[in-house]
Structures are given as C-alpha cells and as structure tokens.
All heavy atoms as an XYZ file, in Angstrom:
914
protein
N      85.896     86.024    110.958
C      86.585     85.685    112.181
C      86.280     84.234    112.495
O      85.131     83.806    112.425
C      86.134     86.598    113.299
C      86.239     88.062    112.949
S      87.067     89.215    114.033
C      87.636     88.448    115.430
N      87.293     83.518    112.793
C      87.080     82.113    113.106
C      86.484     81.384    111.915
O      87.049     81.349    110.836
N      85.301     80.812    112.134
C      84.609     80.089    111.070
C      83.568     80.946    110.373
O      82.746     80.434    109.627
C      83.936     78.837    111.645
C      84.965     77.814    112.086
O      86.070     77.780    111.552
N      84.610     76.997    113.068
N      83.557     82.263    110.597
C      82.576     83.156    109.994
C      83.181     83.821    108.760
O      84.280     84.381    108.810
C      82.149     84.251    110.994
O      81.695     83.620    112.182
C      81.061     85.119    110.416
N      82.453     83.743    107.657
C      82.923     84.320    106.399
C      81.917     85.352    105.914
O      80.726     85.275    106.212
C      83.087     83.228    105.336
C      84.121     82.190    105.707
C      83.745     80.986    106.294
C      85.468     82.416    105.468
C      84.691     80.035    106.642
C      86.416     81.472    105.810
C      86.030     80.285    106.387
O      86.962     79.359    106.736
N      82.385     86.294    105.133
C      81.472     87.269    104.544
C      80.713     86.600    103.410
O      81.100     85.544    102.911
C      82.240     88.490    104.033
O      83.179     88.099    103.058
N      79.616     87.244    102.992
C      78.832     86.717    101.888
C      79.610     86.825    100.588
O      80.370     87.771    100.371
C      77.513     87.485    101.750
C      76.623     87.285    102.955
O      76.666     86.240    103.601
N      75.823     88.286    103.272
N      79.394     85.876     99.707
C      80.020     85.899     98.388
C      79.295     86.921     97.528
O      78.070     87.025     97.577
C      79.946     84.499     97.741
C      80.774     83.505     98.557
C      80.425     84.552     96.294
C      80.672     82.071     98.066
N      80.056     87.712     96.782
C      79.444     88.663     95.865
C      80.256     88.701     94.577
O      81.428     88.337     94.555
C      79.344     90.064     96.485
C      80.669     90.752     96.645
C      81.114     91.646     95.682
C      81.482     90.495     97.745
C      82.333     92.282     95.817
C      82.703     91.126     97.888
C      83.129     92.025     96.919
N      79.594     89.110     93.513
C      80.239     89.213     92.206
C      80.637     90.663     91.959
O      79.785     91.539     91.933
C      79.268     88.736     91.113
S      79.996     88.836     89.466
N      81.925     90.908     91.809
C      82.398     92.252     91.518
C      82.520     92.380     90.009
O      83.365     91.755     89.387
C      83.744     92.517     92.189
C      84.227     93.913     91.928
C      85.277     94.354     92.925
O      85.378     93.809     94.013
N      86.045     95.342     92.537
N      81.642     93.207     89.417
C      81.565     93.299     87.962
C      82.554     94.297     87.371
O      82.897     94.209     86.197
C      80.143     93.666     87.546
C      79.153     92.581     87.924
C      77.737     92.927     87.534
O      77.560     93.771     86.640
O      76.825     92.352     88.133
N      83.006     95.273     88.143
C      83.932     96.291     87.640
C      85.027     96.560     88.656
O      84.810     96.452     89.860
C      83.192     97.603     87.364
C      82.190     97.538     86.257
C      81.520     98.880     86.021
O      81.783     99.832     86.782
O      80.744     98.980     85.074
N      86.170     96.969     88.138
C      87.253     97.435     88.996
C      87.866     96.362     89.861
O      87.680     95.172     89.648
N      88.615     96.825     90.844
C      89.238     95.940     91.829
C      88.887     96.467     93.210
O      88.615     97.653     93.375
C      90.783     95.880     91.659
C      91.170     95.237     90.345
C      91.401     97.248     91.772
N      88.869     95.610     94.195
C      88.531     96.093     95.540
C      89.512     97.161     96.019
O      90.713     97.075     95.769
C      88.649     94.829     96.405
C      88.591     93.681     95.457
C      89.147     94.186     94.163
N      88.976     98.181     96.704
C      89.828     99.226     97.260
C      90.764     98.592     98.270
O      90.363     97.762     99.077
C      88.982    100.295     97.928
C      89.789    101.487     98.355
C      88.915    102.627     98.848
O      87.709    102.494     98.970
N      89.549    103.737     99.150
N      92.030     98.962     98.202
C      93.021     98.390     99.097
C      93.681     97.146     98.538
O      94.606     96.611     99.129
N      93.224     96.699     97.396
C      93.829     95.536     96.753
C      95.264     95.860     96.361
O      95.595     97.006     96.054
C      93.011     95.156     95.514
O      93.733     94.269     94.696
N      96.094     94.850     96.337
C      97.494     95.037     95.949
C      97.588     95.586     94.527
O      98.447     96.408     94.225
C      98.254     93.694     96.052
C      99.675     93.823     95.545
C      98.230     93.189     97.481
N      96.681     95.189     93.662
C      96.719     95.623     92.267
C      96.055     96.969     92.002
O      96.255     97.547     90.940
C      96.021     94.577     91.389
C      96.757     93.278     91.161
C      95.902     92.325     90.344
C      98.084     93.536     90.461
N      95.265     97.488     92.930
C      94.443     98.659     92.638
C      95.261     99.876     92.197
O      94.907    100.532     91.214
C      93.535     99.007     93.812
O      94.290     99.316     94.958
N      96.339    100.194     92.882
C      97.137    101.369     92.519
C      97.826    101.159     91.176
O      97.803    102.039     90.314
C      98.178    101.701     93.614
C      99.100    102.818     93.162
C      97.482    102.079     94.905
N      98.382     99.989     90.968
C      99.066     99.701     89.703
C      98.098     99.781     88.531
O      98.387    100.407     87.509
C      99.710     98.307     89.750
O     100.627     98.273     90.844
C     100.454     98.004     88.460
N      96.933     99.190     88.666
C      95.948     99.215     87.589
C      95.422    100.625     87.363
O      95.181    101.029     86.221
C      94.805     98.243     87.884
C      95.201     96.774     87.863
C      94.027     95.900     88.279
C      95.725     96.356     86.501
N      95.260    101.402     88.433
C      94.810    102.783     88.288
C      95.836    103.598     87.504
O      95.481    104.349     86.592
C      94.541    103.425     89.650
C      94.080    104.844     89.527
C      92.754    105.123     89.276
C      94.969    105.892     89.638
C      92.314    106.433     89.137
C      94.548    107.208     89.504
C      93.211    107.464     89.255
N      97.092    103.457     87.846
C      98.151    104.192     87.150
C      98.180    103.807     85.675
O      98.312    104.675     84.802
C      99.523    103.958     87.829
C     100.663    104.477     86.975
C      99.548    104.609     89.200
N      98.030    102.536     85.375
C      97.997    102.100     83.977
C      96.790    102.680     83.238
O      96.875    103.023     82.066
C      97.966    100.572     83.894
C      99.257     99.860     84.276
C      99.042     98.359     84.330
C     100.382    100.212     83.324
N      95.670    102.823     83.937
C      94.457    103.350     83.314
C      94.526    104.861     83.103
O      94.037    105.373     82.097
C      93.237    103.001     84.170
N      95.133    105.599     84.036
C      95.126    107.064     83.978
C      96.279    107.627     83.138
O      96.167    108.709     82.582
C      95.148    107.681     85.405
C      94.856    109.179     85.372
C      96.471    107.454     86.099
C      93.480    109.537     84.970
N      97.361    106.913     83.020
C      98.554    107.443     82.353
C      98.311    107.960     80.935
O      98.884    108.993     80.559
C      99.666    106.400     82.371
C     101.026    107.035     82.410
O     101.225    108.004     83.141
N     101.944    106.509     81.642
N      97.470    107.332     80.117
C      97.241    107.843     78.756
C      96.611    109.237     78.698
O      96.610    109.853     77.628
C      96.306    106.797     78.131
C      96.560    105.554     78.903
C      96.857    106.016     80.296
N      96.111    109.758     79.802
C      95.520    111.104     79.794
C      96.546    112.150     79.349
O      96.191    113.160     78.752
C      94.915    111.469     81.164
C      93.939    112.631     81.011
C      95.989    111.773     82.188
C      93.108    112.902     82.240
N      97.812    111.895     79.611
C      98.859    112.851     79.239
C      98.954    113.036     77.727
O      99.332    114.105     77.251
C     100.202    112.405     79.808
C     100.296    112.349     81.337
C     101.640    111.783     81.761
C     100.050    113.710     81.945
N      98.563    112.018     76.970
C      98.683    112.098     75.511
C      97.677    113.048     74.873
O      97.856    113.448     73.725
C      98.542    110.704     74.891
O      97.219    110.226     75.063
N      96.621    113.428     75.588
C      95.610    114.333     75.007
C      95.888    115.799     75.335
O      95.175    116.685     74.886
C      94.172    113.956     75.443
C      93.847    112.530     75.042
C      93.950    114.190     76.925
N      96.913    116.056     76.103
C      97.270    117.422     76.481
C      98.258    117.962     75.448
O      99.255    117.316     75.147
C      97.863    117.465     77.900
C      96.837    116.937     78.905
C      98.319    118.866     78.263
C      97.368    116.730     80.296
N      97.971    119.144     74.872
C      98.856    119.696     73.831
C     100.309    119.815     74.293
O     100.580    120.025     75.482
C      98.266    121.093     73.566
C      96.862    121.023     74.036
C      96.849    120.038     75.170
N     101.225    119.685     73.337
C     102.660    119.769     73.639
C     103.055    121.117     74.226
O     104.041    121.214     74.947
C     103.479    119.507     72.358
C     103.349    118.101     71.837
C     103.963    117.083     72.776
O     104.973    117.346     73.426
N     103.349    115.916     72.855
N     102.295    122.163     73.932
C     102.618    123.499     74.425
C     102.238    123.688     75.886
O     102.557    124.712     76.488
C     101.893    124.566     73.590
O     100.490    124.281     73.604
C     102.409    124.591     72.170
N     101.559    122.720     76.459
C     101.120    122.780     77.859
C     101.974    121.800     78.662
O     102.091    120.632     78.314
C      99.619    122.435     77.976
C      99.186    122.370     79.430
C      98.778    123.442     77.202
N     102.584    122.310     79.736
C     103.365    121.451     80.611
C     102.397    120.643     81.477
O     101.353    121.140     81.887
C     104.305    122.270     81.505
C     105.479    122.889     80.765
C     105.066    124.038     79.875
O     104.265    124.876     80.262
N     105.602    124.079     78.670
N     102.771    119.405     81.766
C     101.889    118.534     82.535
C     102.682    117.669     83.497
O     103.803    117.268     83.210
C     101.072    117.658     81.602
C     101.911    116.886     80.606
C     101.196    116.750     79.275
C     102.117    116.274     78.183
N     102.399    117.222     77.172
N     102.082    117.439     84.662
C     102.652    116.555     85.675
C     101.530    115.701     86.232
O     100.479    116.222     86.611
C     103.285    117.356     86.816
C     104.478    118.154     86.351
O     105.449    117.603     85.864
N     104.396    119.464     86.476
N     101.762    114.402     86.288
C     100.776    113.476     86.815
C     101.441    112.644     87.900
O     102.485    112.031     87.680
C     100.256    112.562     85.694
C      99.262    111.483     86.086
C      97.963    112.090     86.607
C      98.976    110.576     84.888
N     100.862    112.673     89.092
C     101.334    111.840     90.185
C     100.132    111.074     90.714
O      99.266    111.636     91.376
C     101.983    112.677     91.294
C     102.503    111.843     92.427
C     103.666    111.098     92.280
C     101.815    111.764     93.628
C     104.142    110.303     93.307
C     102.286    110.976     94.668
C     103.452    110.249     94.500
O     103.906    109.469     95.504
N     100.043    109.832     90.360
C      98.924    108.942     90.665
C      97.610    109.600     90.233
O      97.276    109.564     89.064
C      98.916    108.494     92.137
C      97.838    107.429     92.355
C     100.271    107.951     92.563
N      96.863    110.237     91.142
C      95.579    110.825     90.752
C      95.585    112.348     90.794
O      94.541    112.969     90.725
C      94.438    110.265     91.605
C      94.562    110.644     93.070
O      95.626    111.150     93.478
O      93.588    110.426     93.807
N      96.741    112.946     90.888
C      96.858    114.411     90.874
C      97.476    114.845     89.553
O      98.590    114.467     89.220
C      97.736    114.906     92.031
C      97.085    114.674     93.377
O      95.861    114.860     93.469
O      97.789    114.302     94.320
N      96.723    115.648     88.810
C      97.177    116.145     87.514
C      97.331    117.658     87.596
O      96.446    118.355     88.062
C      96.154    115.778     86.430
C      96.425    116.309     85.028
C      97.754    115.786     84.484
C      95.284    115.924     84.105
N      98.473    118.150     87.153
C      98.757    119.586     87.163
C      99.151    119.977     85.750
O      99.989    119.320     85.128
C      99.908    119.877     88.128
C     100.341    121.298     88.111
N     101.372    121.743     87.323
C      99.879    122.378     88.761
C     101.527    123.048     87.510
N     100.635    123.449     88.370
N      98.508    121.022     85.227
C      98.901    121.539     83.915
C      99.256    123.013     84.053
O      98.703    123.711     84.903
C      97.812    121.332     82.837
C      96.514    122.059     83.188
C      97.583    119.856     82.579
C      95.465    122.020     82.101
N     100.182    123.472     83.223
C     100.566    124.879     83.239
C     101.020    125.285     81.847
O     101.379    124.451     81.029
C     101.669    125.144     84.268
O     102.816    124.382     83.965
N     100.991    126.590     81.616
C     101.374    127.116     80.310
C     102.110    128.430     80.526
O     101.729    129.228     81.376
C     100.118    127.326     79.458
S     100.459    127.742     77.755
N     103.163    128.641     79.757
C     103.975    129.835     79.862
C     104.001    130.545     78.517
O     104.262    129.922     77.502
C     105.407    129.472     80.252
C     105.485    128.657     81.514
C     105.437    127.274     81.475
C     105.580    129.282     82.753
C     105.489    126.525     82.638
C     105.636    128.548     83.917
C     105.597    127.166     83.852
O     105.645    126.436     85.000
N     103.702    131.834     78.511
C     103.748    132.619     77.272
C     103.736    134.102     77.616
O     103.494    134.481     78.761
C     102.556    132.278     76.378
N     103.962    134.936     76.631
C     103.936    136.385     76.820
C     102.529    136.948     76.667
O     102.277    138.067     77.013
C     104.872    137.065     75.828
C     106.319    136.717     76.049
C     107.200    137.433     75.032
N     108.572    137.010     75.142
C     109.458    137.562     75.956
N     109.113    138.544     76.739
N     110.687    137.110     75.983
N     101.620    136.163     76.135
C     100.278    136.629     75.828
C      99.255    135.821     76.622
O      99.144    134.613     76.448
C     100.046    136.453     74.319
C      98.692    136.929     73.862
O      97.689    136.683     74.503
N      98.676    137.603     72.725
N      98.491    136.488     77.497
C      97.529    135.797     78.345
C      96.432    135.109     77.525
O      95.971    134.037     77.890
C      96.905    136.763     79.362
C      95.969    136.079     80.339
S      96.728    134.726     81.267
C      97.317    135.588     82.690
N      96.027    135.703     76.411
C      94.996    135.073     75.574
C      95.485    133.743     75.008
O      94.726    132.773     74.934
C      94.564    136.012     74.448
C      93.773    137.198     74.943
C      93.443    138.162     73.820
O      94.127    138.223     72.809
N      92.374    138.928     74.025
N      96.747    133.684     74.635
C      97.329    132.442     74.148
C      97.332    131.388     75.258
O      96.977    130.233     75.036
C      98.745    132.667     73.622
C      99.508    131.417     73.192
C      98.810    130.732     72.027
C     100.942    131.787     72.826
N      97.722    131.802     76.453
C      97.722    130.890     77.601
C      96.319    130.360     77.846
O      96.121    129.147     78.021
C      98.259    131.599     78.862
C      99.750    131.879     78.712
C      97.982    130.772     80.110
C     100.318    132.739     79.803
N      95.337    131.254     77.841
C      93.952    130.838     78.083
C      93.486    129.835     77.039
O      92.849    128.835     77.370
C      93.026    132.050     78.115
C      93.222    132.914     79.340
C      92.440    134.222     79.294
O      91.865    134.557     78.225
O      92.408    134.908     80.318
N      93.805    130.074     75.769
C      93.403    129.147     74.699
C      94.061    127.791     74.861
O      93.426    126.746     74.707
C      93.737    129.733     73.328
C      92.744    130.746     72.818
C      92.902    131.007     71.319
N      94.275    131.237     70.885
C      94.855    132.437     70.816
N      94.194    133.525     71.148
N      96.100    132.546     70.406
N      95.358    127.801     75.177
C      96.090    126.548     75.331
C      95.549    125.728     76.514
O      95.340    124.525     76.403
C      97.589    126.814     75.525
C      98.267    127.386     74.308
C      98.248    126.430     73.136
O      98.404    125.232     73.285
N      98.038    126.960     71.949
N      95.327    126.414     77.647
C      94.807    125.716     78.813
C      93.378    125.237     78.587
O      93.016    124.135     79.001
C      94.895    126.600     80.056
C      96.298    126.859     80.589
C      96.250    127.802     81.784
C      97.005    125.566     80.960
N      92.552    126.048     77.909
C      91.178    125.630     77.648
C      91.140    124.414     76.733
O      90.343    123.495     76.932
C      90.355    126.768     77.055
C      88.871    126.456     76.989
C      88.284    126.190     78.376
O      88.379    127.040     79.268
N      87.691    125.027     78.562
N      92.013    124.397     75.732
C      92.114    123.226     74.854
C      92.497    121.992     75.664
O      91.911    120.919     75.505
C      93.144    123.472     73.732
O      92.695    124.565     72.941
C      93.326    122.242     72.859
N      93.481    122.157     76.544
C      93.904    121.041     77.390
C      92.759    120.563     78.279
O      92.511    119.353     78.396
C      95.108    121.451     78.239
N      92.046    121.505     78.895
C      90.924    121.153     79.771
C      89.839    120.426     78.985
O      89.316    119.389     79.426
C      90.367    122.410     80.463
C      91.390    122.972     81.436
C      89.040    122.103     81.166
C      91.108    124.391     81.885
N      89.494    120.944     77.820
C      88.483    120.289     76.981
C      88.896    118.860     76.637
O      88.081    117.934     76.696
C      88.231    121.087     75.710
C      87.579    122.427     75.976
O      87.063    122.687     77.056
N      87.623    123.300     74.978
N      90.160    118.684     76.272
C      90.666    117.353     75.937
C      90.642    116.419     77.149
O      90.307    115.239     77.032
C      92.085    117.436     75.378
C      92.150    118.110     74.027
O      91.122    118.405     73.409
N      93.350    118.383     73.561
N      90.993    116.952     78.310
C      90.985    116.154     79.542
C      89.565    115.704     79.875
O      89.332    114.543     80.207
C      91.600    116.954     80.709
C      93.101    117.118     80.512
C      91.289    116.297     82.053
C      93.741    118.167     81.403
N      88.609    116.628     79.778
C      87.212    116.298     80.077
C      86.701    115.235     79.100
O      86.071    114.248     79.509
C      86.324    117.565     80.033
C      84.854    117.207     80.077
C      86.690    118.491     81.188
N      86.984    115.424     77.820
C      86.537    114.449     76.810
C      87.153    113.077     77.070
O      86.471    112.056     77.043
C      86.909    114.940     75.413
C      86.437    114.031     74.304
C      86.816    114.544     72.922
O      87.149    115.741     72.777
O      86.771    113.735     71.985
N      88.451    113.038     77.328
C      89.133    111.777     77.612
C      88.547    111.123     78.867
O      88.305    109.915     78.879
C      90.635    112.014     77.787
C      91.406    110.747     78.009
C      92.000    109.979     77.049
C      91.638    110.091     79.255
N      92.585    108.890     77.630
C      92.381    108.931     78.982
C      91.288    110.359     80.569
C      92.791    108.046     79.977
C      91.681    109.486     81.563
C      92.426    108.341     81.266
N      88.328    111.924     79.902
C      87.780    111.404     81.157
C      86.409    110.775     80.940
O      86.121    109.688     81.445
C      87.682    112.510     82.204
O      88.960    113.019     82.500
N      85.559    111.460     80.187
C      84.222    110.940     79.908
C      84.281    109.625     79.137
O      83.544    108.696     79.431
C      83.380    111.965     79.156
C      83.022    113.154     80.010
O      83.008    113.094     81.242
N      82.741    114.276     79.367
N      85.167    109.549     78.155
C      85.294    108.340     77.339
C      85.845    107.163     78.135
O      85.557    106.012     77.826
C      86.219    108.583     76.148
C      85.603    109.380     75.037
C      86.599    109.527     73.894
C      86.044    110.349     72.767
N      87.041    110.561     71.694
N      86.662    107.458     79.154
C      87.361    106.396     79.878
C      86.815    106.134     81.272
O      87.435    105.410     82.053
C      88.857    106.723     79.929
C      89.483    106.604     78.555
O      89.777    105.515     78.108
N      89.650    107.723     77.866
N      85.674    106.726     81.592
C      85.008    106.398     82.851
C      85.550    107.090     84.088
O      85.279    106.647     85.198
N      86.290    108.166     83.923
C      86.781    108.924     85.069
C      85.861    110.110     85.313
O      85.360    110.719     84.374
C      88.209    109.414     84.838
C      89.230    108.315     84.874
C      89.563    107.626     83.720
C      89.836    107.957     86.061
C      90.496    106.612     83.741
C      90.771    106.938     86.099
C      91.104    106.259     84.935
N      85.657    110.436     86.565
C      84.792    111.554     86.933
C      85.645    112.668     87.517
O      86.470    112.425     88.394
C      83.751    111.115     87.982
O      83.039    110.004     87.463
C      82.793    112.236     88.305
N      85.428    113.878     87.035
C      86.163    115.034     87.559
C      85.509    115.470     88.854
O      84.296    115.630     88.931
C      86.168    116.178     86.538
C      86.930    115.728     85.290
C      86.780    117.434     87.135
C      86.874    116.712     84.155
N      86.307    115.657     89.866
C      85.804    116.073     91.173
C      85.859    117.592     91.277
O      86.924    118.176     91.421
C      86.652    115.442     92.278
O      86.257    115.929     93.530
N      84.684    118.239     91.200
C      84.622    119.702     91.246
C      85.154    120.246     92.572
O      85.736    121.335     92.619
C      83.189    120.169     91.026
N      84.988    119.513     93.665
C      85.437    119.980     94.975
C      86.959    120.023     95.069
O      87.509    120.727     95.897
C      84.896    119.092     96.103
C      83.405    119.141     96.266
C      82.667    118.190     95.327
O      83.258    117.499     94.511
N      81.356    118.192     95.424
N      87.641    119.267     94.239
C      89.097    119.201     94.324
C      89.797    120.070     93.289
O      91.002    120.056     93.180
C      89.557    117.752     94.187
C      89.100    116.886     95.338
C      89.641    115.495     95.199
C      89.196    114.627     96.361
N      89.727    113.281     96.254
N      89.031    120.810     92.500
C      89.629    121.683     91.491
C      90.340    122.861     92.140
O      89.854    123.441     93.091
C      88.562    122.244     90.542
C      88.078    121.215     89.556
O      88.741    120.227     89.302
N      86.907    121.446     89.016
N      91.459    123.220     91.590
C      92.196    124.409     92.024
C      92.649    125.155     90.777
O      93.090    124.558     89.817
C      93.442    124.040     92.834
C      93.091    123.445     94.159
O      92.333    124.026     94.910
N      93.639    122.274     94.443
N      92.563    126.467     90.824
C      93.045    127.285     89.707
C      93.919    128.393     90.272
O      93.552    129.053     91.219
C      91.878    127.896     88.939
C      92.324    128.704     87.758
C      91.121    129.278     87.019
N      91.541    129.995     85.852
C      91.875    131.277     85.848
N      91.813    131.971     86.963
N      92.262    131.870     84.747
N      95.072    128.563     89.673
C      95.999    129.596     90.117
C      96.489    130.380     88.903
O      96.776    129.806     87.874
C      97.228    128.991     90.804
C      96.893    128.079     91.933
N      96.476    128.534     93.153
C      96.880    126.731     92.009
C      96.258    127.499     93.943
N      96.483    126.401     93.264
N      96.599    131.665     89.040
C      97.209    132.478     87.997
C      98.340    133.275     88.630
O      98.139    133.962     89.619
C      96.186    133.435     87.356
O      95.117    132.657     86.832
C      96.819    134.234     86.237
N      99.509    133.171     88.053
C     100.677    133.858     88.576
C     101.238    134.770     87.496
O     101.373    134.369     86.351
C     101.755    132.849     88.977
C     101.326    131.739     89.932
C     102.450    130.729     90.055
C     100.973    132.322     91.285
N     101.584    135.964     87.858
C     102.225    136.885     86.927
C     103.650    137.137     87.393
O     103.886    137.399     88.562
C     101.469    138.214     86.854
C     100.021    138.137     86.398
C      99.380    139.521     86.454
C      99.934    137.586     84.989
N     104.568    137.073     86.459
C     105.970    137.280     86.790
C     106.552    138.227     85.760
O     106.522    137.947     84.566
C     106.706    135.938     86.762
C     108.173    136.036     87.028
C     108.836    134.680     86.874
O     108.315    133.789     86.231
N     109.987    134.539     87.477
N     107.068    139.357     86.202
C     107.660    140.304     85.262
C     109.079    140.646     85.691
O     109.331    140.973     86.843
C     106.830    141.599     85.174
O     106.703    142.154     86.468
C     105.459    141.332     84.600
N     109.982    140.543     84.757
C     111.371    140.919     85.031
C     111.617    142.342     84.549
O     112.226    143.143     85.239
C     112.313    139.951     84.338
N     111.163    142.649     83.358
C     111.236    144.015     82.807
C     110.171    144.102     81.721
O     109.627    143.104     81.284
C     112.618    144.295     82.238
O     112.807    143.545     81.062
N     109.870    145.296     81.277
C     108.807    145.452     80.275
C     109.139    144.745     78.965
O     108.249    144.295     78.263
C     108.536    146.932     80.024
O     109.706    147.552     79.559
N     110.416    144.612     78.629
C     110.774    143.962     77.367
C     110.805    142.441     77.470
O     110.727    141.752     76.472
C     112.128    144.467     76.887
O     113.126    144.115     77.828
N     110.931    141.922     78.675
C     111.028    140.470     78.813
C     110.013    139.924     79.810
O     110.281    138.944     80.476
C     112.444    140.081     79.233
O     112.721    140.630     80.511
N     108.880    140.574     79.901
C     107.875    140.083     80.843
C     107.363    138.724     80.406
O     107.295    138.402     79.227
C     106.720    141.072     80.959
O     106.077    141.207     79.732
N     107.039    137.944     81.367
C     106.554    136.599     81.092
C     105.326    136.355     81.939
O     105.321    136.633     83.126
C     107.640    135.593     81.436
C     107.311    134.192     81.015
C     108.531    133.348     81.094
N     108.514    132.556     82.310
C     109.316    131.546     82.530
N     110.229    131.230     81.659
N     109.238    130.874     83.635
N     104.283    135.842     81.339
C     103.057    135.543     82.067
C     103.002    134.041     82.294
O     103.222    133.249     81.384
C     101.818    135.999     81.269
C     101.886    137.503     81.023
C     100.535    135.628     82.004
C     100.846    138.010     80.063
N     102.707    133.655     83.497
C     102.629    132.247     83.849
C     101.233    131.983     84.381
O     100.763    132.691     85.260
C     103.665    131.887     84.942
C     103.564    130.430     85.305
C     105.071    132.243     84.489
N     100.575    130.989     83.851
C      99.260    130.599     84.348
C      99.290    129.112     84.644
O      99.811    128.321     83.867
C      98.176    130.916     83.336
N      98.749    128.735     85.767
C      98.707    127.331     86.153
C      97.290    126.944     86.510
O      96.546    127.741     87.061
C      99.619    127.075     87.352
C     101.065    127.396     87.091
C     101.926    127.154     88.297
O     101.406    127.223     89.424
O     103.114    126.899     88.108
N      96.932    125.727     86.210
C      95.602    125.229     86.557
C      95.733    123.779     86.959
O      96.283    122.973     86.216
C      94.674    125.355     85.352
C      93.272    124.952     85.627
C      92.367    125.608     86.405
C      92.600    123.800     85.137
N      91.182    124.937     86.425
C      91.295    123.821     85.646
C      92.975    122.746     84.306
C      90.367    122.836     85.373
C      92.044    121.767     84.021
C      90.758    121.823     84.550
N      95.275    123.455     88.139
C      95.246    122.067     88.588
C      93.822    121.569     88.369
O      92.938    121.900     89.154
C      95.620    121.960     90.061
S      97.283    122.544     90.393
N      93.576    120.872     87.280
C      92.205    120.569     86.903
C      91.455    119.676     87.859
O      90.299    119.927     88.126
C      92.347    119.911     85.542
C      93.724    119.413     85.494
C      94.539    120.314     86.367
N      92.065    118.654     88.360
C      91.316    117.792     89.261
C      92.175    116.715     89.849
O      93.214    116.371     89.337
C      90.107    117.154     88.575
C      90.405    116.343     87.347
C      90.636    114.978     87.428
C      90.439    116.943     86.102
C      90.877    114.235     86.293
C      90.685    116.195     84.963
C      90.904    114.839     85.067
O      91.145    114.111     83.947
N      91.670    116.204     90.936
C      92.175    114.955     91.473
C      91.092    113.938     91.182
O      89.940    114.153     91.515
C      92.399    115.060     92.980
O      93.401    116.001     93.240
N      91.458    112.870     90.566
C      90.470    111.859     90.242
C      90.034    111.140     91.512
O      90.824    110.947     92.427
C      91.053    110.868     89.239
C      91.435    111.526     87.920
C      92.235    110.560     87.067
C      90.199    111.978     87.179
N      88.768    110.756     91.594
C      88.281    110.103     92.809
C      89.007    108.801     93.065
O      89.356    108.097     92.137
C      86.799    109.873     92.527
C      86.649    110.032     91.072
C      87.780    110.853     90.569
N      89.211    108.517     94.314
C      89.933    107.292     94.691
C      88.995    106.131     94.789
O      87.876    106.179     95.056
C      90.628    107.505     96.016
C      91.702    108.529     95.885
C      92.578    108.599     97.113
N      93.731    109.367     96.777
C      93.943    110.592     97.202
N      93.114    111.178     97.994
N      95.019    111.228     96.837
C-alpha cells in the first residue's frame, strides 16, 4: 500500500495461486493423465476433477478394468508430483438391468480431485 512493498522471495516451484497462468499451466500438466487410463475405461477430466467409469456384463471385468485404471493413475500421479486427496474420493456402483438376457452392469468411480 502506498510506498510499502512485500518482502522479496524466490519461488522455486509452481506459480503463485491466483496467477493468470496458474489454471492454464495446471491443465497442461494434468491433461496427460488421460493417456494412462485403458481404452476400455471411459474418462472425463474437467480441470482437477477426474471421473472414470466402466460398462460391462461382468462385474469382475469391471473391477479389473477400474483397478488397472486406478493403479495407472496413482503411478502417474506419483511420477508427476500430484497428490491424491483421500477426502475428496467418491465411489459409486450402479446396477442397471433391462432383462435377464440383456442386463448391463455399470460401475463408476471418481478417483480424486487434485489439490488446488
């Protein structure tokens, strides 16, 4: 304020929160996470919210596919300096049946919101 300035400091990592570049750089950094998720798993990424889901007739297949995706996400996150927020994890399982011959099992898992 006026002639008063804050102390000078050296920022060694990242960009200041609220910076014009922070969201753009974050999106550029997080976007490659989609490449480690298997093609059989549907994925949606909106800034720091990642949603994965899998559709199949066999729950064991769904569990394997989602677990593979989760393992890959955790490994990628660890390698790239992202921390999974356990408090923001959500898991949902939905069952949808039309008839016994065409029943379909749907499982969804929202693994995490990355810390801001």
